[in-house]
C-alpha positions as CSV (number, residue, x, y, z in Angstrom):
1,X,50.4,28.5,-12.2
2,X,51.3,25.1,-10.5
3,X,49.1,25.7,-7.6
4,X,46.2,26.3,-10.3
5,X,47.1,22.9,-11.8
6,X,47.5,21.4,-8.6
7,X,43.6,22.7,-7.5
8,X,42.2,22.0,-10.5
9,X,43.3,18.1,-10.4
10,X,42.5,17.8,-6.6
11,X,39.2,19.0,-7.6
12,X,39.1,16.4,-10.5
13,X,40.0,13.4,-8.3
14,X,37.6,14.5,-5.4
15,X,34.7,15.0,-8.4
16,X,35.8,11.4,-9.5
17,X,35.9,10.1,-6.4
18,X,32.3,11.4,-5.3
19,X,30.5,10.4,-8.5
20,X,31.9,6.8,-7.8
21,X,30.8,6.8,-4.5
22,X,27.1,7.6,-5.8
23,X,27.3,5.3,-8.0
24,X,28.4,2.4,-5.7
25,X,25.4,3.7,-3.2
26,X,22.9,3.4,-6.1
27,X,24.0,-0.1,-7.2
28,X,24.0,-1.2,-3.5
29,X,20.6,-0.3,-3.5
30,X,19.1,-1.3,-6.8
31,X,21.0,-4.7,-7.1
32,X,19.2,-6.4,-4.0
33,X,15.7,-5.2,-5.3
34,X,16.8,-6.5,-9.1
35,X,17.7,-9.6,-7.5
36,X,14.8,-10.7,-5.5
37,X,12.4,-9.5,-8.7
38,X,14.7,-11.1,-11.2
39,X,14.6,-14.6,-8.9
40,X,10.8,-14.1,-8.5
41,X,9.8,-13.6,-12.2
42,X,12.8,-17.1,-12.7
43,X,10.7,-18.9,-10.6
44,X,6.5,-17.8,-11.0
45,X,6.8,-17.2,-14.6
46,X,6.6,-20.7,-15.7
47,X,3.4,-21.0,-13.6
48,X,1.6,-18.2,-15.9
49,X,-1.1,-19.6,-18.1
50,X,-4.2,-19.3,-18.9
51,X,-5.7,-21.7,-16.2
52,X,-3.5,-20.4,-13.7
53,X,-5.6,-17.3,-14.1
54,X,-9.2,-18.7,-14.8
55,X,-9.2,-21.2,-12.5
56,X,-9.6,-21.2,-8.5
57,X,-7.6,-23.7,-6.6
58,X,-8.8,-27.3,-6.0
59,X,-7.3,-28.2,-2.9
60,X,-6.3,-31.2,-4.5
61,X,-2.3,-32.4,-3.2
62,X,-1.9,-34.3,-6.4
63,X,-3.2,-33.6,-10.0
64,X,-4.7,-30.6,-11.1
65,X,-4.3,-28.1,-8.4
66,X,-5.9,-25.6,-9.9
67,X,-4.9,-21.9,-10.6
68,X,-5.4,-18.5,-8.1
69,X,-8.6,-16.5,-9.6
70,X,-10.0,-16.6,-6.2
71,X,-7.3,-15.4,-4.3
72,X,-6.9,-12.0,-7.2
73,X,-10.7,-11.4,-6.9
74,X,-10.3,-11.5,-2.7
75,X,-7.3,-9.2,-3.1
76,X,-9.2,-7.2,-4.9
77,X,-12.1,-7.4,-2.9
78,X,-10.6,-7.3,0.3
79,X,-8.3,-4.1,0.0
80,X,-11.2,-2.5,-2.3
81,X,-13.4,-2.6,0.9
82,X,-10.3,-1.4,2.9
83,X,-9.7,1.6,0.7
84,X,-13.3,2.8,0.9
85,X,-13.1,2.7,4.5
86,X,-9.5,4.1,5.2
87,X,-9.0,6.6,2.2
88,X,-12.5,8.6,2.6
89,X,-11.5,8.5,6.7
90,X,-7.9,9.8,6.0
91,X,-8.8,12.7,3.8
92,X,-11.3,13.6,6.3
93,X,-9.0,13.8,9.1
94,X,-6.3,15.3,6.8
95,X,-8.6,18.2,5.5
96,X,-9.2,18.9,9.9
97,X,-5.6,18.7,10.9
98,X,-4.7,20.8,7.7
99,X,-8.1,23.1,7.5
100,X,-10.1,23.4,10.4
101,X,-8.2,22.1,13.6
102,X,-4.6,22.9,12.9
103,X,-3.3,24.1,15.8
104,X,-6.1,23.1,18.5
105,X,-5.2,20.4,21.1
106,X,-7.3,17.5,19.2
107,X,-5.1,17.9,15.9
108,X,-2.1,17.5,18.3
109,X,-3.5,14.5,19.6
110,X,-4.6,12.9,16.3
111,X,-0.9,13.8,14.9
112,X,0.5,12.1,18.1
113,X,-1.8,9.0,17.4
114,X,-1.0,8.7,13.8
115,X,2.9,8.8,14.1
116,X,2.1,5.7,16.5
117,X,-0.1,4.1,14.0
118,X,2.4,4.2,11.2
119,X,4.9,2.2,13.5
120,X,3.1,-0.6,14.6
121,X,3.6,-3.5,13.1
122,X,1.1,-5.2,10.9
123,X,0.6,-8.4,12.8
124,X,-0.9,-6.0,16.0
125,X,-3.7,-4.6,13.6
126,X,-4.3,-8.5,12.8
127,X,-4.1,-9.6,16.6
128,X,-6.6,-6.4,17.4
129,X,-9.1,-7.5,15.1
130,X,-9.1,-11.3,15.9
131,X,-9.1,-10.5,19.9
132,X,-12.1,-8.2,19.2
133,X,-14.3,-9.3,16.5
134,X,-13.0,-13.0,16.3
135,X,-13.1,-14.7,19.3
136,X,-14.8,-11.8,21.1
137,X,-18.1,-12.2,23.4
138,X,-20.1,-10.3,20.4
139,X,-18.4,-11.3,17.2
140,X,-17.1,-14.8,16.3
141,X,-15.9,-16.4,13.2
142,X,-13.6,-15.3,10.3
143,X,-14.7,-12.8,7.8
144,X,-12.9,-10.8,4.9
145,X,-15.0,-7.4,6.0
146,X,-13.0,-8.2,9.4
147,X,-9.4,-8.3,7.4
148,X,-10.3,-5.4,5.6
149,X,-10.7,-3.4,8.4
150,X,-7.7,-4.7,9.9
151,X,-6.2,-3.2,6.4
152,X,-7.5,-0.2,6.5
153,X,-6.3,0.8,9.9
154,X,-2.6,-0.1,8.4
155,X,-3.8,2.1,5.5
156,X,-5.1,5.2,7.4
157,X,-2.2,6.9,8.8
158,X,-0.6,6.6,5.4
159,X,-3.3,8.2,3.8
160,X,-3.6,10.9,6.5
161,X,-0.1,12.0,6.6
162,X,-0.1,12.1,2.7
163,X,-3.4,14.1,2.5
164,X,-2.2,16.7,5.1
165,X,1.1,17.0,2.9
166,X,-1.0,17.6,-0.3
167,X,-3.7,19.9,1.6
168,X,-0.6,22.1,3.0
169,X,1.0,22.3,-0.6
170,X,-2.1,24.4,-1.6
171,X,-1.1,28.2,-1.9
172,X,-3.0,30.0,1.0
173,X,-3.8,32.7,-1.8
174,X,-6.3,30.3,-3.2
175,X,-8.3,30.2,0.1
176,X,-7.6,33.7,0.8
177,X,-9.1,34.6,-2.6
178,X,-12.1,32.3,-2.1
179,X,-12.7,34.0,1.1
180,X,-12.3,37.5,-0.2
181,X,-14.8,36.5,-2.6
182,X,-17.2,35.4,0.3
183,X,-17.6,32.0,0.1
184,X,-17.9,30.1,2.9
185,X,-15.4,27.8,4.6
186,X,-17.0,24.4,3.6
187,X,-16.9,26.1,0.1
188,X,-13.5,27.0,0.2
189,X,-12.4,23.6,1.2
190,X,-14.4,21.3,-1.0
191,X,-14.4,23.3,-4.2
192,X,-11.0,25.3,-4.1
193,X,-8.7,23.1,-1.9
194,X,-9.4,19.8,-2.2
195,X,-9.8,19.9,-6.3
196,X,-5.9,21.5,-5.9
197,X,-4.7,18.7,-4.1
198,X,-6.4,16.1,-5.7
199,X,-3.4,14.6,-7.4
200,X,-1.4,14.7,-4.4
201,X,-4.7,12.9,-2.7
202,X,-4.8,10.1,-5.4
203,X,-0.9,9.3,-4.8
204,X,-1.3,9.0,-1.2
205,X,-4.0,6.7,-1.6
206,X,-2.5,4.4,-4.0
207,X,0.7,3.9,-2.1
208,X,-1.4,3.4,0.8
209,X,-2.9,0.8,-0.8
210,X,0.3,-0.8,-2.7
211,X,1.2,-1.0,1.0
212,X,-1.1,-3.3,2.4
213,X,-1.8,-5.4,-0.7
214,X,0.8,-7.5,0.2
215,X,0.2,-7.8,3.8
216,X,-0.3,-11.6,5.0
217,X,-0.2,-11.1,8.8
218,X,-3.3,-9.9,9.1
219,X,-5.3,-11.7,7.0
220,X,-4.1,-14.8,9.0
221,X,-6.0,-13.6,12.0
222,X,-8.9,-12.4,10.6
223,X,-9.8,-14.1,6.8
224,X,-8.0,-17.3,7.5
225,X,-8.4,-18.2,3.7
226,X,-10.5,-20.2,1.6
227,X,-10.4,-22.3,-1.7
228,X,-13.5,-21.7,-3.9
229,X,-14.5,-18.1,-5.1
230,X,-16.8,-16.4,-2.6
231,X,-18.1,-12.8,-2.8
232,X,-19.7,-13.0,0.5
233,X,-17.6,-10.6,2.9
234,X,-19.1,-12.1,5.9
235,X,-17.4,-15.4,5.0
236,X,-13.5,-16.5,4.7
237,X,-12.0,-15.6,1.6
238,X,-8.9,-16.2,-0.6
239,X,-6.1,-13.8,-1.0
240,X,-2.7,-13.4,-2.8
241,X,-0.7,-13.2,0.7
242,X,-2.5,-15.9,1.9
243,X,-2.1,-18.3,-1.4
244,X,1.3,-17.6,-1.3
245,X,1.9,-18.3,2.5
246,X,-0.1,-21.6,2.1
247,X,1.2,-22.9,-1.2
248,X,4.8,-22.6,-0.3
249,X,5.1,-24.6,3.1
250,X,3.9,-27.8,0.5
251,X,6.1,-30.6,-0.3
252,X,4.8,-30.9,-3.6
253,X,7.0,-28.8,-6.0
254,X,3.9,-28.0,-8.6
255,X,2.1,-26.2,-5.6
256,X,5.5,-24.2,-4.6
257,X,5.1,-23.2,-7.9
258,X,1.9,-21.7,-7.9
259,X,3.3,-19.9,-5.1
260,X,6.1,-17.9,-7.0
261,X,3.4,-17.7,-9.7
262,X,1.0,-16.3,-6.7
263,X,4.1,-13.9,-5.8
264,X,4.8,-12.6,-9.5
265,X,1.2,-11.9,-9.8
266,X,1.2,-9.6,-6.3
267,X,4.4,-8.1,-7.5
268,X,3.0,-7.3,-11.0
269,X,-0.1,-5.3,-9.2
270,X,1.8,-3.5,-6.6
271,X,4.4,-2.1,-9.4
272,X,1.4,-1.2,-11.6
273,X,-0.1,0.7,-8.5
274,X,2.9,2.5,-7.8
275,X,3.4,3.2,-11.4
276,X,0.0,5.0,-11.4
277,X,0.4,6.5,-8.1
278,X,4.1,8.2,-9.9
279,X,1.9,9.1,-12.8
280,X,-0.4,10.7,-10.2
281,X,2.5,12.7,-8.4
282,X,4.1,13.9,-11.3
283,X,0.7,15.6,-12.0
284,X,0.7,17.3,-8.5
285,X,1.6,20.8,-9.8
286,X,-0.2,23.8,-8.0
């Protein structure tokens, strides 16, 4: 009886110890995130107003410095074009890797390249586009589309990996059933496999967008930035990361406050995108 009681106590102590360690780990992981977000909220919330979101930066050091309208719209434009480039390309490559050339040498080479691209710092993509398209012999000058291309290179490995995983989760029985009915391979992929994996594909695409939306380094070398609102992709364009980078270095406290407000806006946009991705992931049930 005493042995049983001692064993029970030891198990209870071990259980409490493990739970305490897990709780401490969760707190250690969440505390920096909470502190950073809380600090940005405290610094950025005072900048929020109607004019902050509805006016462009004026470029003035004193007086009315304007808001961040051009930065918000520019972020949507640049990231949107990057998504139009990276998402269809990434999904197409994921389909090839999982459905067509799964065990081919080309597929192995693509996977190896994707693994390398995943670990490449974002500034390298910016320097590459800068060297080739900004100061190269054939293409000169800063432009929004060049920033979108740099961000697309950053998004591409994320979309490919997420797409490959989502397609691999589609049961083989669905493919076999469609093929048994006489459907050609391309129709099976287009009307059976892709619809079954659409939630996972959407989730991966949104996470890739959330990852690249806050990148600054590629845009510094490609887009340069602009104060006024412009929708021309062949000209420099403003964005939230560039606005933050330019304002936070200024000695004027009003401009620094605008930088914190832009940072909070960017965090909220990324948060909304991530929540949408989480919601899509919950629906990813095959």
